[in-house]
C-alpha positions in Angstrom: 9.0 -26.2 53.6 9.0 -23.8 56.4 6.2 -21.0 56.4 7.0 -17.3 56.0 6.6 -15.8 59.8 4.7 -12.2 60.4 8.4 -10.6 60.1 9.8 -12.2 56.7 6.5 -11.6 55.4 6.7 -7.7 56.6 10.1 -8.1 55.8 9.3 -8.6 51.8 7.0 -6.2 51.6 8.8 -3.0 53.0 11.5 -4.1 50.4 9.2 -5.0 46.9 6.6 -2.5 48.2 8.0 0.9 49.0 5.7 2.8 50.8 3.2 0.3 52.1 3.0 -2.2 55.3 1.2 -4.8 56.0 -2.2 -4.4 57.3 -3.5 -4.5 60.7 -6.8 -6.2 60.0 -6.3 -8.9 57.1 -9.8 -9.5 56.2 -11.3 -8.8 52.9 -11.1 -4.5 52.1 -14.8 -3.7 51.6 -15.7 -3.8 47.8 -17.7 -1.2 46.2 -20.9 -1.1 44.2 -20.1 -2.9 40.9 -21.2 -0.5 37.9 -24.1 -1.1 36.0 -23.4 -1.6 32.1 -25.8 -0.1 29.4 -29.4 -1.6 29.3 -28.7 -2.3 25.7 -25.9 -3.3 23.3 -25.2 -2.6 19.6 -26.6 -4.6 16.8 -23.5 -7.2 16.1 -23.6 -5.9 12.3 -23.3 -2.3 13.3 -20.0 -2.9 16.0 -18.7 -4.7 12.8 -19.4 -2.3 10.5 -17.5 0.4 12.7 -14.9 -1.3 14.4 -13.7 -3.7 11.2 -10.1 -2.8 9.7 -11.4 -5.2 6.6 -15.1 -4.0 4.7 -17.6 -6.4 6.2 -18.3 -8.6 2.9 -14.6 -9.9 2.8 -14.8 -10.3 7.2 -17.5 -12.4 6.7 -16.1 -15.7 5.0 -12.6 -15.4 6.5 -12.1 -17.6 9.7 -8.9 -16.5 11.3 -7.0 -18.5 13.7 -5.3 -18.2 16.4 -1.4 -18.9 16.3 -0.8 -21.5 19.1 1.0 -20.1 22.2 4.9 -20.9 22.7 5.4 -19.4 25.7 5.1 -22.0 28.3 3.8 -20.6 32.1 6.2 -21.5 34.7 4.6 -24.1 37.3 3.4 -22.6 40.0 2.4 -24.3 43.4 -0.7 -21.9 44.1 -1.3 -23.7 46.8 1.9 -22.2 49.0 1.0 -18.7 47.6 0.6 -16.3 51.0 -2.5 -13.6 50.5 -1.6 -11.0 52.0 -3.1 -7.4 52.5 -1.3 -4.0 52.4 -2.1 -0.3 53.1 -0.1 3.0 52.2 2.2 3.8 55.5 1.0 7.2 55.1 -2.9 7.1 55.8 -3.8 9.8 53.7 -1.5 8.9 50.3 -2.5 7.5 47.5 -4.6 4.7 47.1 -6.0 2.5 49.6 -5.2 -1.1 50.8 -3.7 -3.7 48.1 -3.7 -7.2 47.7 -1.1 -9.3 47.1 0.3 -13.0 46.8 3.9 -13.7 48.6 5.7 -17.1 46.8 7.4 -18.3 50.0 9.9 -20.3 47.8 11.6 -17.6 46.0 9.9 -15.0 48.7 8.9 -12.6 46.2 5.6 -10.7 45.6 4.2 -12.8 42.7 1.2 -10.7 42.1 -0.7 -7.3 42.7 -4.5 -6.4 43.0 -6.3 -3.3 43.9 
């Protein structure tokens, strides 16, 4: 399989992510400081009482089993996917950079984050 050139990647981004371009700097964008959670969590019994749709006595004895998943995911060769960082064409418009995955076989963006 032939790898995509920079020109091919730029064309895919222009077509499938309007308003964005391939970022000149392909290093990982700066991550923000993680938000700390609450120091304590409520007791499980309190959460069940607050959010349960059935009374706690009935819910305690019932064991729910998930139905089998009939959907079979498409086979994806993750090693061939190309990760690209894109940024808005207008520097002051909306959110900052995003990371996208491009499938070189279909030449489509298959995933976006950011």
